C-alpha positions in Angstrom: 245.5 39.7 198.5 243.3 40.4 201.4 239.9 38.5 201.8 237.9 41.7 201.1 240.0 42.5 198.0 239.3 38.9 196.7 235.5 39.4 197.2 235.6 42.6 195.3 237.7 41.0 192.5 235.2 38.2 192.3 232.3 40.8 192.0 234.2 42.7 189.3 234.7 39.5 187.5 231.0 38.5 187.5 230.1 42.1 186.4 232.5 41.8 183.6 231.1 38.5 182.6 227.6 40.0 182.5 228.9 42.7 180.3 230.3 40.1 178.0 233.9 41.4 178.6 235.3 38.0 179.0 239.0 38.9 178.9 238.7 41.3 181.8 236.3 38.9 183.6 239.2 36.3 183.5 241.6 38.6 185.0 239.4 39.4 188.0 238.3 35.8 188.6 241.7 34.5 188.4 242.6 36.8 191.5 239.9 34.9 193.4 240.7 31.4 192.3 242.8 30.1 195.2 240.4 31.1 198.0 238.3 28.3 199.6 235.0 30.2 199.8 233.0 29.7 196.6 235.9 28.0 194.8 233.5 26.0 192.6 231.5 29.1 191.7 234.6 30.9 190.7 236.0 27.9 188.8 232.8 27.6 186.8 232.8 31.2 186.0 236.5 31.0 184.8 235.7 28.2 182.6 232.6 29.9 181.2 234.3 33.2 180.6 237.2 31.4 178.7 234.5 29.6 176.6 232.7 32.8 175.7 236.0 34.7 175.1 237.1 31.9 172.6 233.6 32.1 170.9 234.0 35.9 170.6 237.4 35.4 168.9 236.0 32.9 166.6 233.1 35.2 165.6 235.5 38.1 165.0 237.8 35.9 162.8 234.9 34.6 160.8 233.6 38.1 160.3 237.0 39.2 159.1 237.0 36.3 156.7 239.9 34.7 158.6 238.5 31.2 158.1 241.6 29.3 159.5 241.7 31.2 162.7 237.8 31.0 163.1 237.8 27.2 162.5 240.6 26.7 165.1 238.7 29.0 167.8 235.3 27.2 167.1 237.0 23.9 167.4 238.7 25.0 170.6 235.2 26.1 172.0 233.9 22.6 171.1 236.7 20.8 172.9 235.6 22.8 176.0 231.9 22.1 175.5 231.3 19.5 172.8 227.5 19.8 172.9 227.3 23.6 172.8 224.7 24.7 170.3 226.5 28.0 170.0 229.8 26.4 169.1 228.2 23.7 166.8 226.2 26.5 165.0 229.2 28.8 164.6 231.5 26.1 163.1 228.7 24.7 161.0 227.9 28.2 159.7 231.6 28.8 159.0 231.9 25.6 157.0 228.6 26.6 155.1 230.1 30.0 154.3 233.1 28.2 152.9 230.8 25.8 150.8 232.0 22.8 152.8 228.5 21.3 152.7 229.1 17.9 153.9 231.2 18.9 157.0 228.6 21.6 157.8 225.6 19.1 157.5 227.4 16.8 160.1 227.7 19.6 162.5 224.0 20.8 161.9 222.8 17.2 162.5 224.7 17.3 165.8 223.0 20.7 166.5 219.5 19.5 165.9 220.0 16.5 168.1 221.3 18.8 171.0 218.8 21.5 170.4 215.8 20.1 168.4 214.0 23.4 168.3 217.0 25.2 166.7 215.8 27.3 163.8 219.4 27.9 162.7 220.2 24.2 162.9 217.3 23.0 160.7 217.7 25.9 158.3 221.5 25.2 158.0 220.9 21.5 157.5 218.3 22.0 154.8 220.5 24.6 153.0 223.7 22.2 153.2 221.8 19.6 151.2 220.0 21.9 148.9 223.2 23.8 147.9 225.0 20.6 147.6 222.4 19.6 144.9 221.2 16.7 147.3 217.5 17.7 147.0 216.3 14.3 148.2 218.1 14.8 151.5 216.9 18.4 151.7 213.2 17.3 151.3 213.8 14.6 154.0 215.2 17.3 156.3 212.1 19.5 155.5 209.8 16.6 156.5 211.7 16.2 159.9 211.5 19.7 160.9 209.3 20.0 164.1 206.1 22.0 163.8 207.1 24.8 166.2 210.3 25.4 164.1 208.3 25.4 160.8 206.0 28.0 162.2 208.9 30.3 162.8 
């Protein structure tokens, strides 16, 4: 592929990434991968597009009540980015939906450590304990919620 074609492919890849079309993004960026110029930028974009593509698949599977597939995809996303608030929240929400409160609480605990102002994290953590009839833990969580999160 000629240099100009590779630059166009990279541009299309970044455009597809901005449009949240991660499957097509990957295709265009892959064409640019071997070129020395801006290699690191292209590699970072490939990794990011793959992460968001997997997150999209996880979300679709969760919405379709395909819990095993969603679980596998969220865990795949977490293997790529172990501290991702989005992946932690997605998997925790899936476990909460399946009434797996203890597992969901562990993930929400990680989420509020990574993103202390996450409304979803604190709400999910509180709900896990409350729905699991662990009211003492739920009240302890409520007391730990940062003021900016409480006001939201």
